[in-house]
N, C-alpha and C positions, 0 to 999 in steps of 0.2 A: 491237251487235245488240239490237233491241227485242224485248220479250217481252209477250205478252198474258196476261191472267189464266188462261185455259185452258192455255196453254203452261206457266206456272209451276206450276199445280196438277198437270198431268199429269207434269211433271218430278219434282215432290216425291213424288207417289205412286209413280212408277217407282223413285226412289232408295230409298224405304222398303221397297218390295216386294222389290227386288233384294237389299238388305242382309239382310232377314229370311229370304228363301228360301236365300240362300247362307250362312246362319249355321250350317248343320249342322256343317261342318268346324271352325268357330271354337268352337262349343260343345264339340266333342270335344277340341280343344286345351286349353281351360280345364279340362275335367274330368280329362284325363290328366296335365296339368302339375302339378296340386295334389293328386292322389289319395293320395299317400304322405305328405303332411304331416299333423301333428297337427290334429285338428278345429278347435282354436282359431286355428290359423294359416291354414287353408284359405280362409276367407272373406276374411281380410286380404290374402293373396297374390292371390286372384282380383280383389279390388277394386283394388289398386294396379297389378297387372299389366294389368288391363283399361284403367285410366286411361292408362297408358303406351302401350298399343296404340291407343287412341283418338287420342292426340296424334300418334303416328307415322302413323296412317291419314289424319288431316287434312292433315299436311304432304305426304304422298305424293300425295293427291288434288288438293291445291291446285297442286302442280307440274304434274300431268297436265292439269288444267283449262287452265292457261296454255299448255302445249305444244300442246294440241289447237286453239289459235287459229291455228297456223301452217297455211298452205295445204297440203292433201293429207293432213295427219295425222288429221283427222276421218275421212276415207275409209279410211285404213289401220286406224285404231282400230275402225271399224265392221266391217271385214272380220275383224279379230282376235277380235271379240266372238262371231262366229258359231260357231267351234269351242268357245268357252267355254260357250255355250248347249248345244251338243251334249254336251260333257263332263259338264255338270250332269245331263243325262238319262241318261247311260251310266255314271256313276261307280259306282253300286251299292254293294255292301259290299266295300270294299277293304281291310278289316282295319285294323291300326294304321297311323297316318300316319307316314311316315318323317321328317317335319319335327318330330315331337314326341318328346321324351325325358322320361321320368318324373323329376321333380325330388324331391330329398330335403331341401331347405332352402328357407327363405322367399325368399331372393334368387335362388336358382336357378329357383324356380317363376316368379317375376316375369319373369326374363330369358327363360325358355322361352316364356311366354305372349306377350311382346312380339315376340320374334324370329320365332316360328312364325306369329303373326298377320300379321306383315309379309310373310313369304314366301308364305303361303297367301292373302293378301288382295290380291294383284296383280290378279286377275280382278275382284274387287269394286271396286277403285280405278278401273280402266278403265271398268267398267260404270257406276259412279256418276258419274264425270266426264263420260261421254257423255250420260247421262240429264239432267245439269244444263244441257246446252247452253251451257256457258261461264259459267253464273251461279253464282258462288262462294257467294252467300248460300244458294242451294238446297242446296249440298253440306253446309254447316255445319248448317243446320236439319234436313236429312234424317238426318245422322249423329247429331245430338243426340237425335233422336226414336228412331231405330232401334237404335243401339248399346246404350243401356240396356235396351231390350226384349230384345235378343239376349242380354245378360249375365244378367239376372235371369229371363228366360223361356227360356233355352237348352234346358233339359230339356223344357219344354212344346213348344217348336218341333220338337225331335227326335221327340217322341211323335206330334205332329200329322202330320209328314211320313211317319213309319212307318205311321200309321193311314190317312192319306189321301195316297197317293203322287201323286195328281193335282196336289197343290200344287206339286210339282217342275215340272210342265208349265206352270203359271202363271208360275213364275219364269223358265223357259226362254223362254216367250213374251215376257215383259217384256224380257229381254236381247236377243232377236231384234228386237223393236220398237225398242229403243234403238239397235241396230246400224243399222237402216234409217234412223232419224232422224239418226244421225251422218253416214251417207253422203249423205243429201239436204241436210244443212246445211253440208257441206264447202264451202270457198270456191271450189274448182274446179268444183263441180257445182251450187251453190246457184242461180245464175241460170237454168240450164236447167230445174231442177225448179220454180222459181217460174213459169216460162213454160209449164210442162206440169204443172199442179198434180195432175191425176188420176194421173200416174205416181208421185207421192209415195205415194199410197194403194195403188197396185198393188204397189210395192216392199214396203210394210208387210205387205200380205197374203201376198205370195209368200214373204218371209223367215220370218214367224211361222208360216204354214201349213207351209212346207217343213221347218223345224226340228222342229216338233211332230209333223208327219206322219212324218218319218223316225224319230223317237223311238218312236212307236207301232208302226211297221213293224218296227223292230229288236227291240222288246220281244216282239211276237208271234212273230217268227222264233225267238227264244231259247226261248219257251215250247214251240213246236213241236219244237225240237231236244231239249229236256229230256223231252218226252213220248215221243219215239222212243227 
């Protein structure tokens, strides 16, 4: 598959944006896993646990990138991403994450960070693999840029999301856009969309506007219910 410079740039931006916006849970994992450790061990456990999590994330994403080259799997992956975008908008404050157990030792904290990140990162992996459009180099570059930002800026990211909830909609839109691109680039549908290029943009608009519009509608309905 050939890629133009705009394709590469849009894919890289989508990867970084998706990873940053979906970083909230990962930041919580890191904070909870190491919170009971002595201060001198907290930074070390976070650093080594994060390094292991990055390695696992790269392996998982690489496997998904190659699997998505099979006919039909890009289509399925795109459809799976849509409820992930919806979940991002609707997750709200869900309390303590069941995947996270507070650790009391250095090795336990490392293990918790790596395992919890792998379990909670499946949506990230699929979204990033889809945004890369099969370009493994984009995956590596995107993760190398975004993961360190997530780790060292996790507190800032959480504060920004809490202060500016609209950031969540930007992330959901990026995931919906990625889902549309996965569907239109699938081997089974690619030729049809190449022959009807306008429909590619129609699908982009419908999915992005649909996900974000439903999110706004659901949020307003909740506010009305609480007011009553």
